[in-house]
C-alpha positions as CSV (number, residue, x, y, z in Angstrom):
1,M,8.6,-10.6,-103.5
2,L,6.5,-11.8,-100.6
3,Y,7.1,-15.5,-102.0
4,D,8.8,-17.1,-104.7
5,L,7.1,-18.9,-107.3
6,R,10.3,-20.2,-109.1
7,H,11.5,-21.8,-106.1
8,A,7.7,-22.9,-105.0
9,D,6.5,-26.4,-104.6
10,A,5.4,-28.4,-107.5
11,R,1.8,-28.3,-106.4
12,V,1.9,-24.2,-105.9
13,K,3.3,-23.8,-109.6
14,W,0.6,-26.6,-111.2
15,L,-2.2,-24.5,-109.2
16,V,-0.6,-20.9,-110.5
17,T,-0.2,-22.9,-114.4
18,C,-3.9,-24.0,-114.0
19,L,-5.5,-21.1,-113.0
20,L,-3.4,-18.8,-115.8
21,A,-4.8,-21.3,-118.4
22,T,-8.1,-21.4,-117.0
23,F,-8.3,-17.2,-117.2
24,G,-6.3,-17.7,-120.3
25,L,-9.3,-19.6,-122.0
26,A,-11.8,-17.3,-120.7
27,Y,-9.7,-14.4,-122.5
28,L,-9.7,-16.7,-125.6
29,F,-13.4,-16.9,-125.3
30,G,-14.3,-13.3,-124.1
31,G,-12.1,-12.0,-127.2
32,W,-14.6,-14.4,-129.2
33,M,-17.4,-12.8,-127.8
34,V,-16.2,-9.3,-128.4
35,A,-15.6,-9.8,-132.3
36,L,-19.0,-11.2,-132.2
37,Y,-20.9,-8.5,-130.5
38,A,-18.9,-5.3,-130.5
39,G,-15.8,-5.5,-132.5
40,F,-12.3,-4.3,-132.1
41,T,-12.3,-0.9,-133.0
42,P,-13.6,2.4,-131.9
43,H,-16.2,3.4,-134.4
44,A,-17.6,-1.2,-133.8
45,V,-17.7,0.1,-130.2
46,A,-19.4,3.3,-130.4
47,Q,-22.0,1.4,-132.7
48,T,-22.8,-1.1,-129.6
49,Y,-23.0,1.7,-127.0
50,A,-23.4,5.3,-128.4
51,V,-27.1,6.2,-128.6
52,S,-28.7,6.0,-131.7
53,E,-31.4,7.9,-132.9
54,L,-33.6,4.9,-132.7
55,A,-33.1,3.9,-129.3
56,A,-33.5,8.1,-128.2
57,E,-37.2,7.2,-130.0
58,G,-37.6,4.4,-127.9
59,V,-37.1,1.8,-130.2
60,P,-35.9,-1.5,-128.1
61,M,-33.1,-2.6,-129.1
62,H,-32.6,-6.2,-131.0
63,M,-30.3,-7.9,-129.0
64,R,-32.6,-10.9,-127.7
65,M,-32.7,-10.5,-124.2
66,P,-33.7,-13.1,-121.3
67,P,-37.8,-13.3,-120.4
68,D,-38.4,-11.5,-117.0
69,S,-39.9,-14.9,-115.7
70,T,-37.8,-18.0,-115.4
71,M,-40.1,-20.3,-117.2
72,V,-38.4,-22.1,-120.2
73,V,-39.6,-22.9,-123.6
74,E,-37.5,-24.8,-126.3
75,H,-38.2,-25.3,-129.7
76,Q,-36.2,-26.0,-132.6
77,M,-34.3,-23.4,-134.6
78,T,-33.3,-23.4,-137.9
79,S,-29.2,-22.3,-138.9
80,Q,-31.1,-19.2,-140.7
81,Q,-32.9,-18.4,-137.4
82,M,-29.7,-18.6,-135.8
83,M,-28.0,-16.4,-138.1
84,S,-30.5,-14.0,-138.6
85,M,-29.8,-13.4,-134.5
86,S,-26.4,-12.4,-135.5
87,E,-27.1,-10.0,-138.6
88,G,-26.4,-6.0,-138.2
89,P,-24.7,-4.2,-135.3
90,H,-26.0,-4.9,-131.8
91,T,-26.7,-2.3,-129.5
92,I,-26.6,-1.9,-125.9
93,D,-29.1,-0.5,-124.1
94,R,-28.7,1.4,-120.7
95,D,-30.1,-1.4,-118.8
96,L,-28.2,-4.3,-119.8
97,L,-25.0,-1.9,-119.4
98,I,-26.4,-1.6,-115.9
99,Q,-26.4,-5.6,-115.9
100,D,-23.2,-6.1,-118.0
101,T,-21.1,-3.5,-115.3
102,H,-22.9,-5.4,-111.9
103,V,-21.6,-9.2,-113.3
104,H,-18.0,-8.0,-114.9
105,V,-16.5,-5.2,-112.9
106,P,-16.7,-6.9,-109.3
107,M,-15.3,-10.9,-111.6
108,Y,-12.8,-8.4,-113.4
109,G,-11.7,-7.2,-109.9
110,V,-11.2,-10.9,-108.7
111,I,-9.4,-11.7,-111.8
112,A,-7.3,-8.6,-111.2
113,A,-6.5,-9.7,-107.4
114,C,-5.9,-13.4,-108.6
115,L,-3.3,-12.1,-110.9
116,S,-1.6,-9.8,-108.6
117,L,-1.1,-12.4,-106.3
118,V,0.6,-14.2,-109.3
119,V,2.6,-11.3,-109.5
120,L,3.3,-11.4,-106.1
121,G,5.5,-14.3,-106.5
122,L,7.8,-13.7,-109.5
123,D,10.9,-12.1,-109.5
124,L,10.2,-8.7,-110.6
125,R,11.5,-5.1,-109.6
126,R,8.9,-3.6,-107.2
127,G,8.3,-0.7,-109.9
128,W,7.2,-3.4,-112.4
129,G,5.4,-5.7,-110.3
130,L,3.5,-1.9,-109.4
131,A,2.9,-1.1,-112.6
132,L,1.7,-4.8,-113.8
133,I,-0.8,-5.0,-110.4
134,T,-2.4,-0.9,-111.8
135,L,-2.5,-2.3,-115.4
136,L,-4.4,-5.4,-114.1
137,F,-6.8,-3.1,-112.4
138,A,-7.0,0.1,-114.8
139,A,-7.7,-2.0,-118.0
140,P,-11.2,-3.3,-116.7
141,W,-12.1,0.3,-115.5
142,L,-10.8,2.0,-118.6
143,D,-12.9,-1.0,-120.4
144,F,-16.2,0.3,-118.3
145,A,-15.5,3.8,-118.3
146,G,-15.3,3.6,-121.9
147,M,-18.9,1.7,-122.6
148,W,-20.3,4.7,-119.7
149,L,-19.0,7.5,-121.5
150,T,-19.5,6.1,-125.1
151,K,-23.4,5.7,-123.5
152,L,-23.6,8.8,-122.1
153,A,-21.4,11.7,-123.4
154,S,-20.0,11.3,-126.4
155,S,-19.0,8.1,-129.2
156,R,-15.5,9.6,-129.3
157,F,-14.9,7.5,-125.7
158,A,-15.3,4.4,-127.2
159,V,-11.3,4.0,-127.7
160,L,-11.3,4.1,-124.3
161,T,-12.9,0.8,-124.2
162,V,-10.5,-0.6,-126.9
163,A,-7.4,0.3,-125.2
164,G,-9.2,-1.0,-122.2
165,G,-9.9,-4.8,-123.7
166,F,-6.6,-4.4,-125.4
167,A,-4.3,-3.6,-122.1
168,M,-6.4,-6.0,-119.9
169,G,-5.0,-8.7,-123.1
170,L,-1.9,-7.4,-122.5
171,A,-1.5,-7.7,-118.6
172,Y,-3.0,-11.0,-118.6
173,T,-0.4,-12.1,-121.6
174,V,2.9,-10.7,-119.4
175,V,1.9,-12.1,-116.6
176,A,1.7,-15.5,-117.5
177,A,4.3,-15.6,-119.9
178,V,6.9,-14.3,-117.1
179,A,5.1,-16.9,-114.6
180,M,5.5,-19.8,-116.6
181,W,8.7,-18.8,-117.7
182,Q,10.1,-17.9,-114.2
183,M,8.1,-21.3,-113.1
184,W,9.1,-23.8,-115.4
185,R,12.4,-23.1,-116.7
186,P,15.0,-25.3,-116.3
187,V,17.6,-24.3,-114.0
188,Q,21.1,-25.8,-114.2
189,G,21.6,-27.7,-110.9
190,D,17.8,-27.3,-109.7
191,V,16.4,-30.3,-108.4
192,R,11.8,-30.4,-108.7
């Protein structure tokens, strides 16, 4: 352990708590977004990322994309119009997957690095720390490898995306739970 979160200054503990809470909120909304657009099963992920017959024929995807210019036009939408945007399975074409990879992979790396710094301050055996750090980085790699392999090779690779997503949630949950337990658990004779 490079530093000790258990005995750290209350300001450091509060910083870590706020960081974990912020990531937790982001993961909750990320899970909600996945539920809305891709699903949590290999079949649903395959429907979203695999090359469909329509896409192979050049029919564009039906997910709304931002315009190519910076001009913004506002107009009122009815609730029916809003609901029609979410009907049917969403499909992700290669261009959107490139954009998602470009944006998400570096951010997942930053999140994994921040959570890994928390792991370094936990009272864990070296092997458990290495395993957690590895899981924090491997989970998004699995997630995006599954998306790309589903897109380019076979819909069977969708299981990697599902596994990566659940592994990200598991790794975060373990780090957050252990950190909160070690930082804020009352210890007899400990003055905070």
